[in-house]
C-alpha positions in Angstrom: 0.2 -0.2 0.3 0.9 3.5 -0.4 3.0 4.8 2.3 0.4 7.7 2.6 -2.3 5.2 2.9 -4.7 5.7 6.3 -5.3 3.4 8.2 -7.5 1.9 11.0 -6.7 -0.9 13.5 -9.1 -1.7 16.0 -8.0 -3.4 19.0 -4.7 -2.0 18.5 -3.3 -2.1 22.1 -4.3 -5.7 22.4 -2.1 -8.8 21.3 -2.0 -9.0 17.5 -3.2 -5.4 17.0 0.0 -3.6 18.4 1.8 -6.8 16.2 0.3 -5.4 13.4 0.8 -1.7 14.3 4.4 -2.1 14.9 4.3 -4.1 11.6 2.8 -1.1 9.7 5.3 0.9 11.6 8.3 -1.0 10.4 6.9 -0.8 6.5 6.7 3.0 6.8 3.2 2.8 7.8 3.0 6.1 10.2 -1.0 7.5 9.3 -2.8 4.9 11.5 -5.7 5.7 13.9 -5.2 3.2 16.4 -9.1 2.1 18.5 -8.9 0.6 21.6 -10.0 0.6 25.7 -6.1 2.9 26.6 -6.8 3.2 29.6 -6.1 -0.7 30.4 -2.5 0.3 32.2 -1.4 -2.8 30.9 -1.7 -2.8 27.8 0.3 0.2 28.0 3.8 -0.9 26.7 1.8 -2.5 23.4 1.3 1.0 21.8 2.8 3.6 23.6 5.6 3.4 21.7 4.6 3.4 18.5 3.6 6.1 15.6 0.4 6.6 14.7 -2.3 9.7 14.1 -4.4 9.4 16.4 -5.5 6.8 19.3 -9.3 6.7 19.4 -11.3 5.6 22.2 -13.3 2.1 21.6 -16.6 3.9 22.3 -16.0 7.0 21.2 -14.7 5.9 17.9 -17.7 6.4 15.9 -18.3 10.1 17.3 -14.6 11.0 16.0 -15.3 10.3 12.4 -18.2 11.9 12.4 -16.8 14.9 13.4 -13.4 14.7 12.0 -14.3 12.9 8.6 -10.9 11.6 7.7 -10.6 9.7 4.6 -9.9 6.2 4.8 -7.9 3.5 3.1 -8.1 0.2 5.2 -9.7 -0.8 8.4 -7.9 -3.9 10.6 -10.9 -4.5 12.9 -9.2 -6.8 15.4 -11.2 -5.4 18.8 -13.2 -8.0 20.1 -13.4 -9.4 23.8 -11.3 -12.3 23.9 -12.2 -13.9 26.7 -13.3 -17.5 26.6 -14.4 -17.9 30.0 -16.8 -14.9 29.7 -20.2 -16.2 29.6 -22.3 -13.3 29.8 -23.8 -13.1 26.0 -24.3 -9.2 26.4 -20.9 -8.3 26.6 -20.4 -10.1 24.2 -23.3 -9.0 21.5 -22.4 -5.5 22.2 -18.5 -5.6 21.9 -18.4 -8.3 18.9 -21.1 -8.6 17.5 -23.0 -5.3 17.7 -19.4 -2.8 17.0 -18.8 -5.3 13.8 -21.7 -4.6 12.6 -21.1 -0.3 12.9 -17.3 -1.0 10.9 -18.9 -2.7 8.5 -21.7 -0.6 7.8 -19.3 1.8 8.0 -16.9 0.6 5.8 -19.8 0.2 3.2 -20.9 3.1 3.5 -17.3 5.2 2.9 -16.1 2.3 0.1 -13.5 1.0 2.7 -11.8 -2.6 2.4 -12.3 -4.2 5.3 -10.2 -6.7 6.7 -11.4 -8.4 10.8 -10.8 -10.9 13.1 -13.2 -14.1 13.3 -12.2 -16.9 15.2 -11.9 -21.1 15.3 -14.4 -21.0 18.4 -16.4 -20.9 15.8 -16.0 -24.5 14.9 -16.9 -25.7 18.8 -16.1 -29.1 18.6 -15.3 -29.5 15.1 -18.0 -31.6 14.8 -18.7 -30.2 11.2 -15.0 -29.8 10.4 -12.5 -26.9 10.2 -13.3 -26.0 6.2 -13.8 -22.2 5.7 -16.5 -22.7 3.2 -19.9 -20.7 3.5 -22.1 -23.5 3.8 -21.4 -24.7 7.1 -21.3 -21.4 8.6 -25.2 -21.6 9.5 -24.5 -24.9 11.1 -22.5 -24.5 13.7 -22.1 -24.3 17.4 -19.5 -22.5 19.1 -18.6 -23.7 22.5 -18.7 -20.6 24.6 -20.8 -17.0 24.0 -17.0 -15.7 22.5 -17.4 -17.8 19.8 -20.9 -18.0 19.0 -20.8 -14.0 18.4 -18.0 -14.6 16.3 -19.9 -17.0 14.3 -23.0 -14.7 14.9 -21.2 -12.1 12.7 -20.1 -14.3 10.0 -23.2 -15.3 10.1 -24.8 -12.0 9.4 -21.4 -10.4 7.0 -22.4 -13.3 4.6 -26.1 -12.6 4.5 -25.4 -8.9 3.2 -26.0 -7.8 0.2 -24.2 -4.5 1.3 -20.7 -5.2 1.5 -17.4 -3.2 0.7 -16.1 -3.8 -1.9 -13.4 -5.7 -0.6 -13.7 -7.7 2.3 -12.2 -10.7 4.5 -13.2 -12.4 7.6 -10.1 -14.2 9.1 -10.6 -17.2 11.3 -7.7 -17.1 13.8 -6.4 -20.2 15.3 -4.4 -20.6 18.6 -2.3 -17.5 17.9 1.0 -17.0 19.9 3.7 -13.9 19.8 5.1 -11.0 21.8 2.9 -8.7 23.2 0.7 -10.7 25.2 2.0 -9.7 28.7 -1.6 -8.2 29.6 -3.4 -11.5 28.7 -3.0 -12.9 31.7 -5.2 -16.6 31.9 -5.9 -16.0 28.6 -2.0 -15.7 26.9 -1.0 -18.9 25.4 0.0 -21.7 26.6 4.0 -20.6 25.8 3.6 -17.7 27.7 2.6 -19.3 30.9 5.4 -22.4 30.1 8.0 -20.3 29.8 6.8 -18.1 33.5 6.1 -21.7 35.0 9.8 -22.9 33.8 11.4 -20.0 35.8 9.3 -20.2 38.2 9.2 -23.6 38.9 11.9 -25.3 36.9 8.8 -27.4 35.3 5.5 -26.5 33.2 2.0 -27.7 34.0 -0.6 -29.3 31.3 -3.8 -30.3 31.5 -4.3 -33.8 31.9 -7.2 -35.4 28.9 -10.6 -35.6 30.3 -11.1 -37.9 27.4 -10.6 -41.6 26.9 -9.4 -41.3 22.5 -6.7 -38.5 23.8 -3.6 -38.9 26.3 -2.5 -36.5 28.9 -0.9 -33.6 26.7 -1.6 -34.8 23.4 -5.2 -32.8 23.0 -4.1 -31.4 19.3 -4.4 -27.6 18.2 -3.4 -25.7 15.3 -1.2 -23.3 16.8 -0.3 -20.3 14.4 2.5 -17.3 15.1 1.6 -13.8 15.3 4.1 -13.0 13.0 2.4 -15.3 10.3 -1.0 -14.1 11.2 0.9 -10.0 10.4 1.9 -11.8 6.9 -1.4 -12.8 5.7 -2.8 -9.6 6.9 -0.5 -7.3 4.7 -1.0 -9.5 1.9 -4.4 -10.0 1.5 -4.3 -5.9 2.8 -1.7 -5.1 -0.4 -3.6 -7.3 -2.9 -6.5 -5.3 -1.6 -4.7 -2.1 -2.6 -3.4 -3.5 -6.1 -7.2 -4.3 -7.0 -5.7 -8.3 -7.5 -8.0 -9.0 -4.9 -11.2 -10.2 -6.5 -15.0 -9.8 -5.0 -15.1 -13.4 -5.7 -12.5 -13.6 -3.2 -14.5 -12.0 -0.2 -15.1 -13.9 2.6 -13.9 -16.2 5.1 -10.5 -17.4 5.9 -8.6 -19.9 8.1 -5.6 -18.9 9.3 -3.3 -21.3 11.5 -1.0 -23.3 9.9 -2.7 -26.4 8.6 -0.8 -28.5 10.8 -2.0 -29.7 14.1 0.6 -29.8 17.6 0.1 -31.6 20.5 0.5 -29.4 23.6 3.1 -31.8 25.1 5.3 -30.6 21.7 4.1 -27.2 22.1 5.8 -27.7 26.2 9.4 -29.0 24.0 9.8 -26.3 22.6 9.4 -23.7 25.3 12.3 -25.8 27.2 14.6 -26.0 24.3 14.3 -21.8 24.1 15.5 -21.7 27.1 18.4 -23.9 26.3 16.4 -26.5 28.8 16.5 -30.7 29.4 11.8 -31.0 29.5 10.2 -31.1 32.7 6.3 -32.1 32.4 4.0 -33.1 34.4 -0.6 -33.1 33.9 -2.7 -31.7 36.4 -6.8 -31.2 35.9 -8.4 -29.6 34.2 -10.6 -26.6 35.5 -14.3 -27.5 36.1 -15.3 -24.4 34.3 -14.1 -25.3 31.3 -13.8 -29.2 31.1 -16.8 -29.4 29.2 -16.3 -26.3 26.4 -13.0 -27.4 25.4 -11.5 -28.2 21.9 -9.7 -31.3 22.0 -8.2 -31.0 18.5 -8.0 -28.1 15.5 -6.3 -28.0 12.3 -7.0 -25.4 9.9 -7.6 -26.6 6.2 -5.7 -24.0 4.4 -6.6 -24.1 0.7 -9.0 -21.4 0.6 -6.0 -19.1 1.2 -3.8 -20.7 -1.1 -6.6 -20.4 -3.7 -6.6 -16.8 -3.4 -2.6 -17.0 -4.0 -1.1 -16.6 -0.9 1.7 -17.7 -1.6 4.6 -17.8 1.6 5.2 -20.6 4.1 4.0 -20.8 7.7 6.6 -21.0 10.9 6.6 -24.4 12.0 5.6 -24.6 15.5 9.5 -25.5 16.4 10.4 -22.0 14.6 8.1 -20.0 16.2 8.2 -21.1 19.7 11.9 -20.9 19.3 11.6 -17.2 18.4 9.3 -16.0 20.3 10.8 -17.4 23.6 15.0 -16.1 23.0 13.9 -13.0 21.3 10.8 -12.1 23.5 9.1 -13.9 26.5 13.2 -14.8 28.3 13.6 -11.0 27.6 10.8 -9.2 28.2 10.6 -7.7 25.4 7.9 -6.3 23.2 7.3 -6.5 19.2 
């Protein structure tokens, strides 16, 4: 994209959003409108050193747009309530569903390309597989209110007669990487693993509560945030160049296409610290036990068919970069 482009990034103080902003800065983009709850002090280091035009409080964003009427070239909508243990659906409905509808409608009204974050949580227990075809969206049964809100927006978006000229909804699988210090319980297993290793010299993983999975062999599609950034950058570039056909508009999985075990993840975390693995297994908390995904694996064929040309980090490569270059030194991206 042209370096003078004005780009909105919602969720800009969060984990993935702040990494996207950093990537944009590194590629010369400074005309950025950052949207989030900037009063959350634990997120401050994610955004305060970034280059941008304005940081705008999420609840003031549409009033700000009405007042200033900026010409916007792209919206990257990553802001959401992502806590899968928050079971009050009204919160998710307001922050994830209605807010996303408002973003969509603004993009339509002003002819702005839109890239937004969906989630692999929409797939629920995976009874309908992990294929990002549009026919399955209405059938999906997410396991928590967060997943429901994400799927409700996907369903709504697909039904709209009025859509942005170019748009893509990205179903993020298990994203890990720098700038997640603020997430606490919801941070990646790698973040928790490294903290446990530093404190106690061992990693505790959840036991399996299903007979068809051994302890630690629950499988997820773990994707490094630097690959997420690369996909977003590529789609944005294709949209700007007019190479993103309207037939490409729709939902896309964003994982690696290769499920790996939590045990492998823990071993890679130890290796990133140049230590031998020391792993023990603990009971899974009751409040998530019946809503836990034991297997996720993104079918990535659709993104490849759209022309995406790059390889993804392997689990070992991504974890090693994250642990050595960020977690072990408490460095931000």
